C-alpha positions in Angstrom: 0.1 0.0 -0.4 1.5 3.4 -1.0 1.0 6.3 1.2 1.5 10.1 0.3 2.2 12.7 2.1 1.8 16.8 1.9 5.3 17.2 1.6 5.4 20.2 -0.9 4.3 23.6 -0.4 1.7 23.6 -3.0 -1.8 25.4 -2.5 -4.9 25.7 -4.4 -3.5 28.6 -6.9 -0.2 26.7 -7.4 -0.8 23.8 -9.4 -0.8 23.3 -13.3 -1.1 20.7 -15.8 2.9 20.3 -16.1 2.8 19.8 -12.4 5.1 16.8 -11.8 3.5 14.0 -9.9 4.0 13.0 -6.4 3.2 9.7 -6.7 2.3 6.9 -9.4 -0.4 4.3 -8.9 -1.6 1.1 -11.0 -5.4 0.9 -11.5 -6.8 -1.0 -8.5 -4.1 0.2 -6.2 -5.0 1.5 -2.6 -3.2 4.6 -1.5 -3.3 6.2 1.8 -3.1 10.1 1.3 -2.5 12.7 4.3 -4.3 15.7 3.6 -3.4 19.1 5.3 -6.1 21.4 6.9 -6.8 24.3 4.5 -5.9 26.8 7.5 -3.1 24.8 8.8 -0.6 26.8 10.7 -3.2 29.7 10.9 -5.0 30.7 13.8 -5.0 34.4 13.7 -8.0 35.0 11.6 -6.6 38.5 10.7 -3.9 37.1 8.9 -6.4 35.4 6.3 -7.6 37.0 3.1 -10.9 36.9 1.5 -11.1 34.2 -1.2 -11.1 34.8 -5.0 -9.9 38.2 -4.4 -6.3 39.6 -5.5 -5.4 39.7 -2.1 -5.9 36.0 -1.9 -3.3 35.5 -5.0 -0.3 33.9 -3.5 -1.4 33.5 -0.1 -0.7 29.7 1.5 -4.3 29.0 1.8 -5.9 25.3 1.0 -2.7 23.2 0.8 -3.1 20.5 -1.8 -1.8 16.9 -1.8 -0.9 15.5 -5.1 -0.6 14.9 -8.1 -1.1 11.4 -8.3 -0.5 9.6 -11.7 -2.9 6.9 -12.5 -1.3 4.4 -15.2 -3.1 3.7 -18.2 -5.5 7.1 -17.7 -5.9 8.7 -20.8 -8.1 12.1 -21.8 -11.5 10.6 -22.6 -11.3 8.1 -19.7 -12.4 9.1 -16.0 -11.1 7.9 -12.8 -13.4 6.0 -10.5 -12.3 7.2 -6.9 -13.5 5.0 -4.3 -13.1 7.0 -0.9 -12.7 3.6 1.8 -11.8 5.9 4.6 -11.3 9.6 6.2 -10.0 9.6 9.4 -9.3 13.5 11.0 -7.1 14.8 13.7 -8.0 16.1 16.9 -9.4 19.5 16.4 -11.0 21.6 13.6 -11.4 25.3 12.9 -14.2 27.2 11.7 -13.6 30.8 10.5 -16.0 33.7 9.5 -13.7 35.4 7.2 -13.8 39.0 5.6 -16.4 39.9 2.9 -17.2 36.2 2.7 -19.8 33.7 3.2 -23.9 34.1 2.8 -24.1 37.4 5.1 -20.8 39.0 4.7 -22.7 42.6 6.1 -24.2 40.7 9.0 -21.1 39.1 10.0 -17.9 40.8 8.8 -15.3 38.8 10.5 -12.9 38.1 10.8 -13.7 35.2 13.8 -12.0 31.9 14.5 -13.2 29.3 16.7 -11.4 25.9 17.3 -13.5 22.7 18.1 -11.9 19.8 19.9 -12.8 16.3 18.2 -13.0 13.5 20.7 -14.8 10.0 20.6 -16.6 10.4 17.4 -17.8 13.9 18.4 -17.1 17.4 17.6 -17.1 19.9 20.7 -18.9 23.0 19.7 -19.1 24.6 23.1 -21.5 22.7 24.9 -23.0 21.0 21.9 -22.1 17.9 20.6 -22.2 17.1 16.5 -21.3 13.6 15.4 -18.2 13.3 13.5 -18.7 13.4 9.4 -15.6 13.7 7.8 -15.7 14.7 3.8 -13.3 16.0 1.3 -13.6 19.4 0.0 -11.5 19.4 -3.1 -11.0 16.3 -5.2 -10.1 17.1 -8.9 -8.3 15.8 -11.6 -5.9 18.2 -13.7 -7.9 19.9 -16.7 -5.8 21.4 -19.8 -6.1 24.7 -18.7 -6.6 25.7 -15.0 -6.9 29.1 -13.1 -6.6 27.1 -9.7 -8.5 24.6 -7.7 -10.7 26.8 -6.0 -13.2 26.8 -9.2 -15.0 24.4 -9.2 -15.7 22.5 -12.6 -16.0 19.3 -15.0 -12.5 18.3 -13.3 -14.1 18.6 -10.1 -12.0 20.9 -8.1 -13.1 22.9 -4.8 -16.2 21.3 -4.8 -17.4 21.3 -1.3 -19.9 18.4 -1.5 -20.6 17.0 1.7 -21.4 13.6 0.0 -17.5 13.2 -0.7 -17.3 10.8 2.3 -15.9 7.4 3.2 -18.1 5.0 1.5 -18.7 6.8 -1.6 -17.5 6.7 -5.3 -16.6 9.8 -7.5 -16.1 9.6 -11.1 -14.0 12.2 -12.3 -13.2 12.9 -16.3 -9.7 12.6 -17.4 -8.2 15.6 -19.4 -4.3 14.7 -19.3 -2.7 11.8 -19.2 -2.5 10.1 -15.9 -5.2 12.2 -15.0 -3.1 14.0 -11.9 -5.2 13.7 -9.0 -5.5 16.2 -6.1 -6.8 16.2 -2.6 -7.4 19.1 -0.5 -9.5 20.9 2.3 -11.0 18.1 4.5 -13.8 18.8 6.8 -14.7 17.1 10.3 -18.3 18.2 9.2 -19.9 20.6 7.0 -23.5 21.8 5.7 -24.3 21.5 2.1 -24.3 25.6 1.3 -21.5 26.1 3.9 -23.4 29.3 5.6 -20.7 31.0 7.1 -18.1 30.0 4.4 -15.9 27.4 6.0 -16.7 24.0 7.6 -15.0 22.5 10.3 -11.8 22.7 8.6 -9.0 20.1 9.7 -6.3 17.8 8.6 -7.4 14.2 7.8 -5.7 10.6 6.6 -8.1 9.4 3.2 -7.4 5.9 2.1 -8.9 5.7 -1.6 -8.8 3.0 -4.4 -8.4 4.5 -8.1 -9.4 2.6 -11.1 -9.7 3.7 -14.9 -13.2 4.0 -16.9 -13.3 3.7 -20.5 -15.2 5.5 -21.9 -15.7 8.2 -19.4 -18.7 7.6 -16.8 -19.7 11.7 -17.4 -18.1 14.8 -18.9 -18.1 15.7 -15.1 -18.1 14.7 -11.0 -20.8 12.1 -10.1 -21.1 11.1 -6.5 -22.2 8.0 -6.3 -23.5 6.7 -3.0 -25.4 3.2 -1.9 -28.5 4.7 -2.9 -27.9 7.6 -5.0 -26.1 8.8 -8.4 -25.5 12.9 -7.6 -24.5 14.6 -10.6 -22.4 17.9 -10.2 -23.0 21.2 -11.9 -21.2 23.8 -11.9 -21.7 27.9 -13.4 -21.2 31.4 -12.2 -24.8 31.3 -10.9 -26.9 28.9 -8.6 -29.4 28.7 -11.4 -26.9 27.9 -14.3 -25.4 25.3 -11.9 -28.6 23.5 -11.7 -29.1 23.6 -15.4 -25.3 22.5 -16.2 -26.8 19.5 -13.4 -29.7 18.8 -14.8 -28.4 18.8 -18.7 -25.8 16.4 -17.7 -28.3 13.8 -15.8 -30.1 14.1 -18.9 -27.5 13.2 -21.0 -26.4 10.2 -18.5 -30.2 9.0 -18.4 -30.4 8.9 -22.4 -27.4 6.9 -22.2 -27.8 4.4 -19.6 -31.4 3.6 -19.8 -34.1 3.5 -22.4 -35.3 7.0 -21.6 -35.9 9.5 -24.1 -34.5 12.9 -23.5 -38.0 14.1 -22.7 -38.7 11.2 -20.4 -35.1 11.9 -18.6 -36.0 15.5 -18.0 -39.4 14.8 -16.6 -37.9 11.9 -14.5 -35.3 14.3 -13.0 -38.4 16.5 -12.3 -40.5 13.5 -10.3 -37.5 12.1 -8.4 -34.4 14.5 -8.6 -33.7 16.9 -5.8 -30.7 19.5 -5.9 -28.6 20.5 -3.2 -26.4 23.1 -3.2 -22.8 22.4 -2.1 -20.8 25.9 -2.5 -21.1 29.1 -0.2 -21.0 32.1 -2.4 -18.3 32.2 -4.9 -17.5 33.1 -8.7 -18.3 29.4 -9.7 -21.2 27.9 -7.6 -21.5 23.9 -7.3 -24.7 22.0 -7.0 -25.4 18.4 -7.8 -29.0 16.8 -8.8 -29.4 13.7 -6.8 -31.2 10.4 -8.5 -32.2 7.9 -6.6 -30.6 4.3 -7.9 -33.8 2.2 -7.1 -35.5 4.0 -9.9 -32.9 4.4 -12.0 -32.5 0.5 -11.7 -36.2 -0.1 -13.2 -35.2 1.8 -16.3 
């Protein structure tokens, strides 16, 4: 079993398609990946920039681990990433950043709160919140990249709370080897991320990667035991929802005997939209479809 540590000073804005792989794996190989907290080493919130602004350029925010080169992966394929386990550390941090989150005028920040993690519970003052670890960033490498803070067909900083142990994420391959990156673990996070951050923490992720040919879909798809969740991205929530719906219809017409019109109607009958990201230049949502219904088609 191979082990990958975040031993590079590489952040969400740093990686590019020509970044040298940190690890090469064969399809089906199990890998243990250590992923740093997005705010690692920072406990003074005044030091934190507002994300997606000029002041964030070059700031060491969102350390990433990777890339992982998957043997045999070529453009037009997809990576099937099985998240086998996500183990987190002993504490996490939640931050209200300046000019960020859903209510920046109501809560201008900056404010930072550390929450201990013990016995499977998050200690948020007197409250006890069950641990529910997930990955904020899971991504292949697109041919052209601004930075992984933008979600897109490659994945990126998706912040979808279903990227948990026991799920599978199908990610399209755009460059040889796929170049898989991980970042931004959360001990718990709500869909929509109201204040802009979850319980940010470090994590050790165990995963298995295989190659799918042809690609499962042309964008991320999160697969749980009971659902397929198609991720859409765009500058607005409405357009991201449209993007997810169009992609789900493409999948349904390919994988079932449904016509495009029938697939569109089915999405309206049984599909549920979930907002992943907090307000940012590129929004990400997922359209959740129940496998039990899809299996009948």
